[in-house]
C-alpha atoms as a printed R data frame, in Angstrom:
    type eleno elety resid chain resno       x       y       z
1   ATOM     1    CA   UNK     A     1 -74.084 135.687  85.824
2   ATOM     2    CA   UNK     A     2 -75.407 132.266  86.822
3   ATOM     3    CA   UNK     A     3 -79.000 133.525  86.616
4   ATOM     4    CA   UNK     A     4 -78.338 134.894  83.118
5   ATOM     5    CA   UNK     A     5 -76.952 131.538  81.925
6   ATOM     6    CA   UNK     A     6 -79.934 129.663  83.369
7   ATOM     7    CA   UNK     A     7 -82.398 132.038  81.676
8   ATOM     8    CA   UNK     A     8 -80.513 131.720  78.380
9   ATOM     9    CA   UNK     A     9 -80.598 127.907  78.482
10  ATOM    10    CA   UNK     A    10 -84.279 128.053  79.403
11  ATOM    11    CA   UNK     A    11 -85.032 130.182  76.349
12  ATOM    12    CA   UNK     A    12 -83.223 127.698  74.103
13  ATOM    13    CA   UNK     A    13 -85.266 124.838  75.549
14  ATOM    14    CA   UNK     A    14 -88.513 126.752  75.053
15  ATOM    15    CA   UNK     A    15 -87.633 127.625  71.457
16  ATOM    16    CA   UNK     A    16 -86.962 123.977  70.570
17  ATOM    17    CA   UNK     A    17 -89.699 122.362  72.625
18  ATOM    18    CA   UNK     A    18 -92.140 124.328  74.817
19  ATOM    19    CA   UNK     A    19 -92.930 121.172  76.800
20  ATOM    20    CA   UNK     A    20 -89.292 120.722  77.873
21  ATOM    21    CA   UNK     A    21 -89.496 123.418  80.577
22  ATOM    22    CA   UNK     A    22 -90.865 120.924  83.118
23  ATOM    23    CA   UNK     A    23 -88.022 118.487  82.352
24  ATOM    24    CA   UNK     A    24 -85.488 121.292  82.704
25  ATOM    25    CA   UNK     A    25 -86.829 122.231  86.162
26  ATOM    26    CA   UNK     A    26 -86.603 118.607  87.299
27  ATOM    27    CA   UNK     A    27 -83.011 118.353  86.132
28  ATOM    28    CA   UNK     A    28 -82.024 121.581  87.915
29  ATOM    29    CA   UNK     A    29 -83.685 120.478  91.137
30  ATOM    30    CA   UNK     A    30 -82.150 117.004  91.041
31  ATOM    31    CA   UNK     A    31 -78.665 118.303  90.273
32  ATOM    32    CA   UNK     A    32 -78.810 120.683  93.263
33  ATOM    33    CA   UNK     A    33 -80.390 118.258  95.699
34  ATOM    34    CA   UNK     A    34 -78.329 117.144  98.730
35  ATOM    35    CA   UNK     A    35 -78.737 113.794 100.423
36  ATOM    36    CA   UNK     A    36 -78.009 114.212 104.114
37  ATOM    37    CA   UNK     A    37 -77.491 110.509 104.740
38  ATOM    38    CA   UNK     A    38 -74.454 110.140 102.413
39  ATOM    39    CA   UNK     A    39 -71.762 111.773 104.571
40  ATOM    40    CA   UNK     A    40 -72.705 110.032 107.872
41  ATOM    41    CA   UNK     A    41 -72.897 106.674 106.108
42  ATOM    42    CA   UNK     A    42 -69.463 107.086 104.560
43  ATOM    43    CA   UNK     A    43 -67.980 108.089 107.931
44  ATOM    44    CA   UNK     A    44 -69.420 105.005 109.614
45  ATOM    45    CA   UNK     A    45 -68.139 102.739 106.819
46  ATOM    46    CA   UNK     A    46 -64.658 104.241 107.074
47  ATOM    47    CA   UNK     A    47 -64.674 103.812 110.862
48  ATOM    48    CA   UNK     A    48 -65.701 100.150 110.581
49  ATOM    49    CA   UNK     A    49 -63.056  99.492 107.909
50  ATOM    50    CA   UNK     A    50 -60.374 101.050 110.090
51  ATOM    51    CA   UNK     A    51 -61.557  99.129 113.170
52  ATOM    52    CA   UNK     A    52 -61.496  95.810 111.292
53  ATOM    53    CA   UNK     A    53 -57.829  96.286 110.386
54  ATOM    54    CA   UNK     A    54 -56.068  95.549 107.109
55  ATOM    55    CA   UNK     A    55 -57.729  93.049 104.827
56  ATOM    56    CA   UNK     A    56 -55.942  89.665 104.910
57  ATOM    57    CA   UNK     A    57 -54.029  88.570 101.834
58  ATOM    58    CA   UNK     A    58 -56.064  86.176  99.736
59  ATOM    59    CA   UNK     A    59 -55.156  84.333  96.601
60  ATOM    60    CA   UNK     A    60 -57.036  85.223  93.475
61  ATOM    61    CA   UNK     A    61 -58.347  81.664  93.292
62  ATOM    62    CA   UNK     A    62 -60.753  82.344  96.187
63  ATOM    63    CA   UNK     A    63 -62.818  84.699  94.008
64  ATOM    64    CA   UNK     A    64 -65.757  83.368  92.048
65  ATOM    65    CA   UNK     A    65 -64.483  84.644  88.684
66  ATOM    66    CA   UNK     A    66 -61.224  82.663  88.936
67  ATOM    67    CA   UNK     A    67 -60.549  80.405  85.945
68  ATOM    68    CA   UNK     A    68 -57.201  78.643  86.198
69  ATOM    69    CA   UNK     A    69 -57.309  77.301  82.634
70  ATOM    70    CA   UNK     A    70 -57.892  80.793  81.272
71  ATOM    71    CA   UNK     A    71 -55.085  82.156  83.437
72  ATOM    72    CA   UNK     A    72 -52.636  79.595  82.055
73  ATOM    73    CA   UNK     A    73 -53.666  80.386  78.485
74  ATOM    74    CA   UNK     A    74 -53.268  84.118  79.115
75  ATOM    75    CA   UNK     A    75 -49.855  83.568  80.727
76  ATOM    76    CA   UNK     A    76 -48.439  81.601  77.778
77  ATOM    77    CA   UNK     A    77 -49.954  84.102  75.333
78  ATOM    78    CA   UNK     A    78 -48.316  87.048  77.116
79  ATOM    79    CA   UNK     A    79 -44.940  85.352  76.866
80  ATOM    80    CA   UNK     A    80 -45.604  84.330  73.256
81  ATOM    81    CA   UNK     A    81 -44.631  80.763  74.121
82  ATOM    82    CA   UNK     A    82 -46.586  77.799  72.786
83  ATOM    83    CA   UNK     A    83 -46.507  75.402  75.727
84  ATOM    84    CA   UNK     A    84 -48.579  72.289  76.170
85  ATOM    85    CA   UNK     A    85 -51.162  72.566  78.909
86  ATOM    86    CA   UNK     A    86 -49.831  69.498  80.694
87  ATOM    87    CA   UNK     A    87 -46.241  70.764  80.685
88  ATOM    88    CA   UNK     A    88 -47.219  74.237  81.883
89  ATOM    89    CA   UNK     A    89 -49.324  72.853  84.726
90  ATOM    90    CA   UNK     A    90 -46.447  70.626  85.836
91  ATOM    91    CA   UNK     A    91 -44.015  73.571  85.768
92  ATOM    92    CA   UNK     A    92 -46.252  75.503  88.167
93  ATOM    93    CA   UNK     A    93 -46.751  72.755  90.778
94  ATOM    94    CA   UNK     A    94 -44.386  73.185  93.708
95  ATOM    95    CA   UNK     A    95 -43.688  70.084  95.858
96  ATOM    96    CA   UNK     A    96 -45.144  71.869  98.911
97  ATOM    97    CA   UNK     A    97 -48.532  71.990  97.152
98  ATOM    98    CA   UNK     A    98 -48.695  68.198  96.817
99  ATOM    99    CA   UNK     A    99 -47.658  67.756 100.454
100 ATOM   100    CA   UNK     A   100 -50.338  70.199 101.594
101 ATOM   101    CA   UNK     A   101 -53.073  68.528  99.545
102 ATOM   102    CA   UNK     A   102 -52.144  65.051 100.753
103 ATOM   103    CA   UNK     A   103 -52.153  66.242 104.371
104 ATOM   104    CA   UNK     A   104 -55.604  67.791 103.933
105 ATOM   105    CA   UNK     A   105 -56.896  64.501 102.521
106 ATOM   106    CA   UNK     A   106 -55.500  62.607 105.499
107 ATOM   107    CA   UNK     A   107 -57.145  65.056 107.898
108 ATOM   108    CA   UNK     A   108 -60.469  64.521 106.124
109 ATOM   109    CA   UNK     A   109 -60.201  60.751 106.563
110 ATOM   110    CA   UNK     A   110 -59.627  59.807 102.950
111 ATOM   111    CA   UNK     A   111 -58.446  56.180 102.587
112 ATOM   112    CA   UNK     A   112 -54.652  55.827 102.469
113 ATOM   113    CA   UNK     A   113 -54.673  54.380  98.952
114 ATOM   114    CA   UNK     A   114 -56.476  57.498  97.659
115 ATOM   115    CA   UNK     A   115 -54.400  60.065  99.540
116 ATOM   116    CA   UNK     A   116 -51.611  60.481  96.973
117 ATOM   117    CA   UNK     A   117 -52.381  62.795  94.071
118 ATOM   118    CA   UNK     A   118 -51.685  61.658  90.540
119 ATOM   119    CA   UNK     A   119 -49.733  64.829  89.825
120 ATOM   120    CA   UNK     A   120 -46.061  65.516  89.147
121 ATOM   121    CA   UNK     A   121 -44.207  68.440  90.711
122 ATOM   122    CA   UNK     A   122 -41.752  70.668  88.839
123 ATOM   123    CA   UNK     A   123 -38.540  69.252  90.311
124 ATOM   124    CA   UNK     A   124 -37.226  67.799  87.035
125 ATOM   125    CA   UNK     A   125 -38.075  70.940  85.065
126 ATOM   126    CA   UNK     A   126 -36.349  73.117  87.677
127 ATOM   127    CA   UNK     A   127 -33.157  71.049  87.380
128 ATOM   128    CA   UNK     A   128 -33.094  71.164  83.556
129 ATOM   129    CA   UNK     A   129 -33.907  74.884  83.491
130 ATOM   130    CA   UNK     A   130 -31.170  75.664  86.005
131 ATOM   131    CA   UNK     A   131 -28.538  73.786  83.983
132 ATOM   132    CA   UNK     A   132 -29.511  75.511  80.737
133 ATOM   133    CA   UNK     A   133 -29.634  78.955  82.352
134 ATOM   134    CA   UNK     A   134 -26.212  78.529  83.961
135 ATOM   135    CA   UNK     A   135 -24.586  77.338  80.742
136 ATOM   136    CA   UNK     A   136 -26.167  79.874  78.409
137 ATOM   137    CA   UNK     A   137 -25.589  82.956  80.590
138 ATOM   138    CA   UNK     A   138 -21.879  82.191  80.929
139 ATOM   139    CA   UNK     A   139 -21.537  81.546  77.192
140 ATOM   140    CA   UNK     A   140 -23.433  84.733  76.337
141 ATOM   141    CA   UNK     A   141 -21.286  86.877  78.655
142 ATOM   142    CA   UNK     A   142 -18.063  85.290  77.392
143 ATOM   143    CA   UNK     A   143 -19.108  86.071  73.840
144 ATOM   144    CA   UNK     A   144 -20.089  89.667  74.579
145 ATOM   145    CA   UNK     A   145 -17.175  90.454  76.927
146 ATOM   146    CA   UNK     A   146 -14.139  88.541  75.603
147 ATOM   147    CA   UNK     A   147 -11.694  90.617  77.697
148 ATOM   148    CA   UNK     A   148 -13.409  89.958  81.033
149 ATOM   149    CA   UNK     A   149 -11.657  87.202  83.019
150 ATOM   150    CA   UNK     A   150 -13.545  84.077  83.980
151 ATOM   151    CA   UNK     A   151 -13.814  85.324  87.576
152 ATOM   152    CA   UNK     A   152 -15.760  88.367  86.377
153 ATOM   153    CA   UNK     A   153 -18.025  86.242  84.177
154 ATOM   154    CA   UNK     A   154 -18.845  84.014  87.156
155 ATOM   155    CA   UNK     A   155 -19.513  87.032  89.391
156 ATOM   156    CA   UNK     A   156 -22.010  88.496  86.900
157 ATOM   157    CA   UNK     A   157 -23.610  85.074  86.453
158 ATOM   158    CA   UNK     A   158 -24.033  84.711  90.233
159 ATOM   159    CA   UNK     A   159 -25.895  88.014  90.276
160 ATOM   160    CA   UNK     A   160 -28.256  86.967  87.479
161 ATOM   161    CA   UNK     A   161 -28.843  83.533  89.019
162 ATOM   162    CA   UNK     A   162 -29.517  84.952  92.486
163 ATOM   163    CA   UNK     A   163 -32.878  84.413  94.142
164 ATOM   164    CA   UNK     A   164 -33.613  88.156  94.262
165 ATOM   165    CA   UNK     A   165 -33.195  88.667  90.512
166 ATOM   166    CA   UNK     A   166 -35.082  85.532  89.470
167 ATOM   167    CA   UNK     A   167 -37.937  86.194  91.889
168 ATOM   168    CA   UNK     A   168 -38.152  89.781  90.589
169 ATOM   169    CA   UNK     A   169 -38.496  88.509  87.017
170 ATOM   170    CA   UNK     A   170 -41.011  85.836  88.045
171 ATOM   171    CA   UNK     A   171 -43.187  88.362  89.866
172 ATOM   172    CA   UNK     A   172 -43.320  90.796  86.968
173 ATOM   173    CA   UNK     A   173 -44.314  88.168  84.389
174 ATOM   174    CA   UNK     A   174 -47.259  87.100  86.568
175 ATOM   175    CA   UNK     A   175 -46.039  83.837  88.110
176 ATOM   176    CA   UNK     A   176 -46.997  84.767  91.666
177 ATOM   177    CA   UNK     A   177 -50.727  84.394  90.902
178 ATOM   178    CA   UNK     A   178 -50.645  81.026  89.136
179 ATOM   179    CA   UNK     A   179 -48.061  79.066  91.132
180 ATOM   180    CA   UNK     A   180 -49.544  76.183  93.102
181 ATOM   181    CA   UNK     A   181 -47.682  76.160  96.418
182 ATOM   182    CA   UNK     A   182 -48.412  75.958 100.132
183 ATOM   183    CA   UNK     A   183 -47.330  79.504 101.027
184 ATOM   184    CA   UNK     A   184 -49.051  82.723  99.984
185 ATOM   185    CA   UNK     A   185 -47.708  85.074  98.912
186 ATOM   186    CA   UNK     A   186 -45.049  82.763  97.432
187 ATOM   187    CA   UNK     A   187 -41.559  83.027  98.888
188 ATOM   188    CA   UNK     A   188 -38.715  84.303  96.751
189 ATOM   189    CA   UNK     A   189 -37.092  80.891  96.495
190 ATOM   190    CA   UNK     A   190 -40.391  79.433  95.264
191 ATOM   191    CA   UNK     A   191 -40.702  82.110  92.588
192 ATOM   192    CA   UNK     A   192 -37.101  81.582  91.483
193 ATOM   193    CA   UNK     A   193 -37.560  77.818  91.140
194 ATOM   194    CA   UNK     A   194 -40.819  78.301  89.244
195 ATOM   195    CA   UNK     A   195 -39.052  80.553  86.727
196 ATOM   196    CA   UNK     A   196 -36.404  77.872  86.214
197 ATOM   197    CA   UNK     A   197 -39.208  75.360  85.710
198 ATOM   198    CA   UNK     A   198 -40.736  77.591  83.013
199 ATOM   199    CA   UNK     A   199 -37.356  77.666  81.250
200 ATOM   200    CA   UNK     A   200 -37.189  73.884  81.477
201 ATOM   201    CA   UNK     A   201 -40.738  73.608  80.105
202 ATOM   202    CA   UNK     A   202 -39.904  75.821  77.122
203 ATOM   203    CA   UNK     A   203 -36.830  73.704  76.400
204 ATOM   204    CA   UNK     A   204 -38.931  70.538  76.604
205 ATOM   205    CA   UNK     A   205 -41.758  71.728  74.341
206 ATOM   206    CA   UNK     A   206 -40.071  74.180  71.977
207 ATOM   207    CA   UNK     A   207 -36.398  73.321  72.005
208 ATOM   208    CA   UNK     A   208 -33.188  74.652  73.460
209 ATOM   209    CA   UNK     A   209 -32.972  77.698  71.190
210 ATOM   210    CA   UNK     A   210 -36.343  79.116  72.268
211 ATOM   211    CA   UNK     A   211 -35.451  78.582  75.920
212 ATOM   212    CA   UNK     A   212 -32.168  80.467  75.412
213 ATOM   213    CA   UNK     A   213 -34.051  83.370  73.807
214 ATOM   214    CA   UNK     A   214 -36.346  83.430  76.843
215 ATOM   215    CA   UNK     A   215 -33.328  83.591  79.195
216 ATOM   216    CA   UNK     A   216 -31.838  86.401  77.144
217 ATOM   217    CA   UNK     A   217 -35.052  88.426  76.948
218 ATOM   218    CA   UNK     A   218 -36.115  88.133  80.591
219 ATOM   219    CA   UNK     A   219 -33.042  87.318  82.703
220 ATOM   220    CA   UNK     A   220 -29.957  88.795  81.019
221 ATOM   221    CA   UNK     A   221 -31.822  92.054  80.356
222 ATOM   222    CA   UNK     A   222 -31.642  92.714  84.111
223 ATOM   223    CA   UNK     A   223 -28.070  93.923  83.430
224 ATOM   224    CA   UNK     A   224 -29.250  96.814  81.257
225 ATOM   225    CA   UNK     A   225 -29.177  99.384  84.085
226 ATOM   226    CA   UNK     A   226 -26.227  97.967  86.036
227 ATOM   227    CA   UNK     A   227 -22.572  99.027  86.180
228 ATOM   228    CA   UNK     A   228 -21.178  95.546  85.655
229 ATOM   229    CA   UNK     A   229 -17.873  96.207  87.389
230 ATOM   230    CA   UNK     A   230 -19.788  96.828  90.637
231 ATOM   231    CA   UNK     A   231 -21.018  93.230  90.492
232 ATOM   232    CA   UNK     A   232 -17.451  91.913  90.658
233 ATOM   233    CA   UNK     A   233 -15.567  92.591  93.879
234 ATOM   234    CA   UNK     A   234 -11.767  92.452  93.397
235 ATOM   235    CA   UNK     A   235 -10.032  92.311  96.822
236 ATOM   236    CA   UNK     A   236  -6.717  93.949  95.808
237 ATOM   237    CA   UNK     A   237  -7.175  95.795  92.503
238 ATOM   238    CA   UNK     A   238  -3.697  97.371  92.476
239 ATOM   239    CA   UNK     A   239  -1.993  93.970  92.776
240 ATOM   240    CA   UNK     A   240  -4.201  92.560  90.018
241 ATOM   241    CA   UNK     A   241  -3.370  95.546  87.806
242 ATOM   242    CA   UNK     A   242   0.354  95.111  88.410
243 ATOM   243    CA   UNK     A   243   0.093  91.414  87.528
244 ATOM   244    CA   UNK     A   244  -1.722  92.160  84.267
245 ATOM   245    CA   UNK     A   245   0.801  94.822  83.241
246 ATOM   246    CA   UNK     A   246   3.656  92.440  84.006
247 ATOM   247    CA   UNK     A   247   2.104  89.689  81.852
248 ATOM   248    CA   UNK     A   248   1.631  92.194  79.016
249 ATOM   249    CA   UNK     A   249   5.278  93.280  79.239
250 ATOM   250    CA   UNK     A   250   4.477  96.859  80.322
251 ATOM   251    CA   UNK     A   251   5.982  99.040  83.004
252 ATOM   252    CA   UNK     A   252   4.491  98.828  86.529
253 ATOM   253    CA   UNK     A   253   1.532 101.020  87.423
254 ATOM   254    CA   UNK     A   254   2.419 104.340  89.034
255 ATOM   255    CA   UNK     A   255  -0.236 106.253  91.042
256 ATOM   256    CA   UNK     A   256  -0.046 110.049  90.867
257 ATOM   257    CA   UNK     A   257  -1.954 112.659  92.826
258 ATOM   258    CA   UNK     A   258  -3.699 114.875  90.286
259 ATOM   259    CA   UNK     A   259  -5.286 117.330  92.717
260 ATOM   260    CA   UNK     A   260  -6.616 117.573  96.242
261 ATOM   261    CA   UNK     A   261  -8.880 119.791  98.311
262 ATOM   262    CA   UNK     A   262  -9.642 120.206 102.024
263 ATOM   263    CA   UNK     A   263  -6.882 117.867 103.159
264 ATOM   264    CA   UNK     A   264  -7.089 119.174 106.768
265 ATOM   265    CA   UNK     A   265 -10.889 118.939 107.035
266 ATOM   266    CA   UNK     A   266 -13.492 116.214 107.321
267 ATOM   267    CA   UNK     A   267 -14.380 116.887 103.670
268 ATOM   268    CA   UNK     A   268 -10.957 115.909 102.330
269 ATOM   269    CA   UNK     A   269 -10.885 115.097  98.628
270 ATOM   270    CA   UNK     A   270  -8.119 113.448  96.606
271 ATOM   271    CA   UNK     A   271  -8.024 112.640  92.905
272 ATOM   272    CA   UNK     A   272  -5.492 110.003  91.857
273 ATOM   273    CA   UNK     A   273  -4.490 108.878  88.379
274 ATOM   274    CA   UNK     A   274  -2.759 105.620  87.380
275 ATOM   275    CA   UNK     A   275  -0.014 105.716  84.727
276 ATOM   276    CA   UNK     A   276   2.325 103.181  83.150
277 ATOM   277    CA   UNK     A   277   5.371 104.753  81.522
278 ATOM   278    CA   UNK     A   278   3.466 108.016  81.037
279 ATOM   279    CA   UNK     A   279   0.505 106.152  79.544
280 ATOM   280    CA   UNK     A   280  -2.796 106.942  81.255
281 ATOM   281    CA   UNK     A   281  -4.654 103.910  82.652
282 ATOM   282    CA   UNK     A   282  -7.360 105.238  84.954
283 ATOM   283    CA   UNK     A   283  -8.398 107.820  87.544
284 ATOM   284    CA   UNK     A   284 -10.796 108.108  90.464
285 ATOM   285    CA   UNK     A   285 -11.534 110.268  93.550
286 ATOM   286    CA   UNK     A   286 -11.490 109.260  97.216
287 ATOM   287    CA   UNK     A   287 -11.640 110.648 100.743
288 ATOM   288    CA   UNK     A   288  -8.082 109.391 101.410
289 ATOM   289    CA   UNK     A   289  -5.087 108.703  99.233
290 ATOM   290    CA   UNK     A   290  -5.425 104.964  99.845
291 ATOM   291    CA   UNK     A   291  -9.081 104.892  98.813
292 ATOM   292    CA   UNK     A   292  -8.443 107.095  95.782
293 ATOM   293    CA   UNK     A   293  -5.562 104.864  94.662
294 ATOM   294    CA   UNK     A   294  -7.691 101.722  95.021
295 ATOM   295    CA   UNK     A   295 -10.597 103.267  93.103
296 ATOM   296    CA   UNK     A   296  -8.205 104.472  90.372
297 ATOM   297    CA   UNK     A   297  -6.871 100.909  90.044
298 ATOM   298    CA   UNK     A   298 -10.444  99.624  89.722
299 ATOM   299    CA   UNK     A   299 -11.116 102.211  87.024
300 ATOM   300    CA   UNK     A   300  -7.989 101.105  85.163
301 ATOM   301    CA   UNK     A   301  -9.111  97.459  85.340
302 ATOM   302    CA   UNK     A   302 -12.597  98.351  84.114
303 ATOM   303    CA   UNK     A   303 -11.039 100.087  81.096
304 ATOM   304    CA   UNK     A   304  -8.837  97.064  80.370
305 ATOM   305    CA   UNK     A   305 -11.747  94.612  80.657
306 ATOM   306    CA   UNK     A   306 -14.185  96.802  78.692
307 ATOM   307    CA   UNK     A   307 -16.611  97.263  81.606
308 ATOM   308    CA   UNK     A   308 -16.735 101.051  81.734
309 ATOM   309    CA   UNK     A   309 -20.008 102.872  82.297
310 ATOM   310    CA   UNK     A   310 -20.132 103.966  78.646
311 ATOM   311    CA   UNK     A   311 -19.437 100.516  77.216
312 ATOM   312    CA   UNK     A   312 -21.323  99.230  74.197
313 ATOM   313    CA   UNK     A   313 -24.848  98.114  75.134
314 ATOM   314    CA   UNK     A   314 -25.560  94.421  75.372
315 ATOM   315    CA   UNK     A   315 -27.083  92.903  72.222
316 ATOM   316    CA   UNK     A   316 -30.741  92.071  72.766
317 ATOM   317    CA   UNK     A   317 -33.676  91.432  70.453
318 ATOM   318    CA   UNK     A   318 -32.710  90.618  66.867
319 ATOM   319    CA   UNK     A   319 -29.023  91.313  67.492
320 ATOM   320    CA   UNK     A   320 -28.999  89.069  70.529
321 ATOM   321    CA   UNK     A   321 -30.803  86.267  68.706
322 ATOM   322    CA   UNK     A   322 -28.284  86.461  65.858
323 ATOM   323    CA   UNK     A   323 -25.375  86.171  68.280
324 ATOM   324    CA   UNK     A   324 -23.283  83.073  67.532
325 ATOM   325    CA   UNK     A   325 -22.469  81.249  70.775
326 ATOM   326    CA   UNK     A   326 -19.366  79.069  70.838
327 ATOM   327    CA   UNK     A   327 -19.880  76.345  73.420
328 ATOM   328    CA   UNK     A   328 -16.179  75.517  73.679
329 ATOM   329    CA   UNK     A   329 -14.987  79.101  74.066
330 ATOM   330    CA   UNK     A   330 -14.001  80.204  77.576
331 ATOM   331    CA   UNK     A   331 -12.355  83.387  78.841
332 ATOM   332    CA   UNK     A   332  -8.964  83.432  80.487
333 ATOM   333    CA   UNK     A   333  -8.720  83.638  84.252
334 ATOM   334    CA   UNK     A   334  -6.734  86.347  86.041
335 ATOM   335    CA   UNK     A   335  -3.888  83.932  86.700
336 ATOM   336    CA   UNK     A   336  -3.679  83.012  82.986
337 ATOM   337    CA   UNK     A   337  -4.213  86.490  81.595
338 ATOM   338    CA   UNK     A   338  -3.344  86.960  77.930
339 ATOM   339    CA   UNK     A   339  -3.285  90.135  75.853
340 ATOM   340    CA   UNK     A   340  -6.233  90.060  73.423
């Protein structure tokens, strides 16, 4: 079959151009040629690479095609934020970078009056960005979840303001490559502070409203795939539930065993429901009656506070930007619970 195809192609070549037969033979020969030196060379290169060990981590700035000005322009363009070059450079200078540069100058014997760099680190921007982020996140959550007590709002805020979450956001928007700091790769705390500095820089150059939109679009969106009630640990949910029902003038909560299976085995299963004067409040399973009762109380609280798994999605984008934030509005605490 292969010989037939070759002869057929050869006839086509001869019909179009009789002189193309020589070119066709060269192409066939070259395509079937085998270079015996390729495989041994590749084996030796692989052996040397393996013997040398893993390649050390190097910052992108060590490469010849590195252009820091272009990187800063690309970064601000990706975020669609119009920041001044001076402000953006200041937001990305960690104090450890200035200390490292000054130490290197001292080691090189630079005169003491020329050791200090005429640069400003991002300490002030970090402080302003942290204040704005803390205030806006709490106001946003209070507006979106009016039934959640202040303790729950603070618990969710602590999650969003944690170093792990902020460093995750900073890494995925490309901050790890353009931060000027002494350590590489940058530590999580360095990434988190740099993100706060970016928020402070946006507030300085473009105003508070643009900085709040940035917080909403990049930080608060980290709640989109989270069950918010898991972020708030209530030590004694049944006691809290009883207190809320008492303040609302309802009958005390009554746990009831709905069904059970394998009670005498290691795979015991209990399903408990919580009722108040025959009104259903919540239900949950557990490996013991105590655990099932506690989880049922947590489910009842999540229904009361509007933090169920099928709750209304958080408003982002145009809806989130149109959200009216009341600065003076604050949710009730568990001790001052009121029926809304």
